[in-house]
C-alpha positions in Angstrom: 25.0 -34.8 -9.2 21.2 -35.1 -9.2 19.2 -31.9 -9.3 16.1 -31.1 -7.3 13.2 -31.0 -9.7 10.5 -31.1 -7.0 9.5 -27.4 -7.4 7.1 -25.4 -9.4 8.1 -22.3 -11.4 5.1 -20.3 -10.2 5.9 -21.1 -6.6 9.5 -19.9 -6.9 8.4 -16.6 -8.4 6.0 -15.9 -5.5 8.8 -16.8 -3.1 11.2 -14.3 -4.8 8.5 -11.6 -4.6 7.9 -12.3 -0.9 11.6 -12.2 -0.1 12.0 -8.9 -2.0 9.1 -7.4 0.0 10.8 -8.4 3.3 14.1 -6.7 2.4 12.9 -3.2 3.1 11.1 -3.7 6.4 12.5 -0.6 8.2 10.4 2.5 7.4 10.2 6.1 8.3 6.6 7.2 9.1 5.4 10.8 9.3 3.0 11.1 12.2 -0.3 12.7 11.2 -3.2 14.0 13.3 -5.7 11.5 14.6 -3.0 8.9 15.3 -2.4 8.1 11.6 0.9 7.6 9.9 2.2 8.0 6.4 5.2 5.9 5.2 7.8 8.3 3.8 10.6 5.9 2.9 11.7 2.2 3.4 15.2 0.9 4.2 16.9 -2.5 4.6 18.6 -1.6 7.8 17.7 0.3 11.0 20.8 2.5 10.8 20.0 3.7 7.3 16.5 4.6 8.5 17.9 6.4 11.5 20.3 8.4 9.4 17.7 9.5 6.9 15.3 10.4 9.7 17.9 12.8 11.1 18.2 14.4 7.7 14.4 14.7 7.5 14.2 16.3 10.9 16.8 18.9 9.8 14.9 19.8 6.6 11.4 19.6 8.1 11.8 20.6 11.8 8.0 21.1 12.3 7.1 17.6 11.3 7.2 14.5 13.5 8.8 11.3 12.2 9.3 7.8 13.6 11.3 4.8 12.6 9.1 1.7 12.5 9.6 -2.0 11.7 6.9 -2.9 9.2 6.8 -6.7 9.4 3.4 -7.1 7.7 2.8 -4.8 4.8 -0.8 -4.6 3.7 -1.4 -4.5 0.0 -4.4 -2.6 -1.3 -6.6 -4.8 -3.4 -8.4 -3.1 -6.3 
C-alpha cells in the first residue's frame, strides 16, 4: 500500500501542538475586581470543570468563579 509522503515534519509538529492546546478548552476563571479574570484550572470537558468549580466554591466561599470556554488562548510573546 503506498504511503502519503506529501507532508513536512515541522508542519506535523505544529499541528500536534495546536491539537494539544485545544484539548483543554474548558477553564475555571476567578472573577477579579475591574472586570478582570484569572484562569485557575483547565479541563477537557465541561462536566469536569463544573465539578471542580463546586469544590472550589466549597473551599473558598468568598470568591467568585465562572466556567468559561476559552477557544482562543493568547500566548504571551517575550
